[in-house]
N, C-alpha and C positions, 0 to 999 in steps of 0.2 A: 810631505818630509817622511821619512824610511821610516817605519819602528823598529826597536832594536833587542825588541822583547825575545826572548830565543824559544823557537820551537822544539816539542821534542825532539824533532829531527835535526834539528844546530845544534842542540846539545848532542846527539846520538854523534855527529861530525868531528865536534869539538874535543867529544873524548875520544875516538879514534887518531884526534892529531895529536894529544899527550903523548902518542908512542913514539911518531916521527909523522916527516911530511909524506902524504902521499896523493894519488890521485882518486879520481870519486870511484872507478871500477874498482879500485883496490877496495877504496872504506865500504864498499858492497859487498864485497867476497865476506871481507873480517863482519861485517853486520853478520850477516848470515850465519856463518862458522858461529858468533855469538850469539844467535839466537834474538838480537836485538829486534828483527824483524816482527818479533812475538810484541814486543812492545812500542813499533811505533809502524808507522805505515810507512811501506818502505817500496819506491817507486823510481826507476830511472829517472824519469823524468823531475818530479819531486827532489831528488836527490842530486839533481844538479841544480835546479831552479835554489835550493835552499844554500848550495856551495856559493853561488853567484850573489845571493842576498848578503852572507858572510864577507864576501867580498866586496862589495860596497861600503857594509860597514864598518870594514875595516879590523875585522875580525879573523880574517885570514890572508894571508899573501900569496903571491904564487913564484915557486922556486926556482923550479924549470919545465923543461917540456919536455917529454921526452919521444920517442918515435921506435919502435920494433916494426923493422922491414919494412911492408905496405901498408901496415894499420895505422891509423888516423894518430896523430898526436894527441898524448894524453898529457894533460898538463896537472904537475903536481902543487899543492898546496902546502902550507905550513903557518898555523896556530901565531897568531900576535899575541903581543901582551895587553893589549886590548880585549882581544879574543879569549885570555885565560879568563884576564879578569870577568868579563862576561859570562863565562861560563862560568867560573863560581859563586858568583851573584845568584845566578839562575839557576844551577842545583841544587844551594842552600836553602831557594823558595821550594823549590820540589820535593826534595826530602822535608824539611820540618813543615812549612803551611797544609793546611789543608785547605784544599780546592774544590769547589765545586764540582759534580762531573754530572753526567747527562747519558747514562747508558740505556739503551734502546730497553731492555726487560723491565724496565721499570714503567715506561710507555706498554708494554705489553701487558704487564701485571692491571694497570691501571683501566685495559679494556677489555679485561678475562669478563664481567659480569655485561657486555655488549657482544662480545664474541658467544656465550653459549656454552650450556656441561659441557656439551658434547666435543664441538670445537679446541674450546680450550682444554682437557683431558687429551687433546691426540695430540695439540702443538707443543703441550708440556711432556707428551713420552717421547716426539721427535728432539725436543731439547734433551731431554735424560740421556737419547742413545749418541747424540751429538756429544753430550760433557761426557759419556764415560769412555766413548774411543778419546778423547783428547787427554781425560787422565790419563788414560793405558798409556798414552804417550809422553807425555809429562813423566812417566816413573822409569821408563826406556833412559829419557834424557837425563835425569836425576841420577839412575843408578852408573850411567859412562859417564858421569863428573864426578861423583861419589870417589872412582876407580882408576879415573886415567890422572890423579895429581892435579885435577885444577885447584888454584887454592878459592874456598868456598865463597868467600868476601867478592870472586868475579864473577859469582852465580846467585848472589841473593836476589837482583830480578827475577831468576828463573821459577827458584825458590817460592817465592811469593807469588809469582803469577799459577803456580801449579796446586801452591795450598788455597788462593784465591779459587780458583776452579772445583778444586776439591769440597770447599766448604759450597758454591751452587749448586754442585750437583748432589750434597745432599740435602741444602734448603728445598730445591728445585722437587725431588723425591717426596718429600714429607709435603709440600705440598699438592703434590696429586694426591699423594694419599689421604688428606684431610677434606678435599675436595672429591675423591672418590664415594670417600663412605660416608659423605653430608655432616663432618663432623665442621667444618667451613661451609654452610647451604647459602645456595647461588639466589640474589634478592627474587623475588615475584617481581613478572615482568609488570612495569608499571611505576615500580618502586621508584621515588624519586633519589638522587645521591644528596648523601649528607653535606652539609657545608663544612668542608675539612679545615677552612679557615678558620671559622670560627673556636674550632678545638685546637687549633694554632695559639691563636689568641690567649682564648682561657690556660694552657700549658706554658704560655708565658707571661699571665700576670700572676698566675701558682708561683713560678722561677724568679720574677725580678723584682 
């Protein structure tokens, strides 16, 4: 049975088709212009695969086939009523539900005591450098969006991503400072890790 749950890229495709029928190449161009590729992994292969899955599930339909000179034919897709219903349902879940996420940074933080003091500080410095560059790029993009007249409701996702990176930069800087100063000491070699499940169970009993 084909799963009908929309992926983030599937939602992005239907978001584009809310405006008008499009072929995948036009969708990809518009997504990049609107920085959609900052929130979903956008590759040509995965985009075409997503469109095909939406077609099989009845969420989009073929409206026409275009040909421009010697270029390959381009199939134009439109959203169906079933696609609109699925889009609204999934978008509401994405906006209102708190879903578990698994960022790689959490696993990296959990391994800090295994990496050791010097290596951990070095990698945190690398992360700070990359985050500073990303935050600077965000400021340029946000400045452009504020001045070009684009309604703010259309770039709330860009604002959120920028605020998230700014928060992460501040947090990682504080962590680096705390580890450098010794305020957060590294465990001695051979110190067993605590059982965090016991801590969570104790908290659950207190709040239950």
